[in-house]
C-alpha positions in Angstrom: 131.7 86.2 33.5 128.0 85.8 34.3 125.5 84.0 32.2 121.8 84.2 32.0 121.7 80.5 32.8 123.8 80.7 36.0 120.8 79.8 38.1 119.4 77.0 36.0 120.9 74.3 38.3 119.7 75.8 41.6 116.7 74.2 43.3 114.8 77.5 43.8 111.4 77.4 45.5 108.5 78.1 43.2 106.7 80.6 45.4 107.4 83.5 47.6 108.8 82.8 51.0 110.4 84.0 54.2 113.2 82.1 55.9 113.4 82.6 59.7 116.5 81.9 61.7 117.4 78.9 59.5 114.7 76.9 61.3 111.3 77.9 59.7 110.0 78.8 56.3 106.8 80.6 55.5 105.7 80.0 51.9 103.1 82.3 50.4 101.1 80.8 47.5 99.6 83.2 44.9 96.8 83.0 42.3 97.5 83.8 38.7 96.5 87.4 39.3 98.8 87.9 42.3 96.3 87.4 45.1 97.5 85.5 48.2 95.6 82.2 48.3 97.4 80.4 51.1 100.4 80.5 53.4 102.3 77.4 54.6 104.6 77.1 57.6 107.3 74.4 57.2 109.8 73.4 59.8 111.1 70.1 58.5 114.9 70.2 58.4 115.1 69.1 54.8 112.7 71.9 53.6 114.6 74.5 55.6 117.9 73.2 54.2 116.7 73.3 50.6 115.6 76.9 51.0 118.8 77.9 52.9 121.1 76.2 50.4 119.2 77.9 47.5 119.7 81.4 49.0 123.4 80.7 49.8 124.0 79.5 46.2 122.2 82.5 44.7 124.3 85.0 46.7 127.5 83.2 45.8 126.7 83.6 42.1 125.1 87.0 42.2 126.6 89.9 40.3 127.8 92.6 42.7 125.9 95.9 42.3 129.1 97.8 41.5 129.9 95.6 38.5 126.4 95.0 37.1 125.8 96.3 33.6 122.4 95.8 32.0 122.6 93.7 28.9 
């Protein structure tokens, strides 16, 4: 059974991002009205690991499309 709170304990990044080859992350920072205000490349292993772990955890907990039923 899935809960609306199943992601509350995942360290999710607070901005849009792309993860490249588990070695680099490109964060995109947005203004309040959705405009891109900055981009930030990060290659530190701890930053890449945080993002990679968050993605893995989200996919492990995700509801498969075939079984999803809107609430």
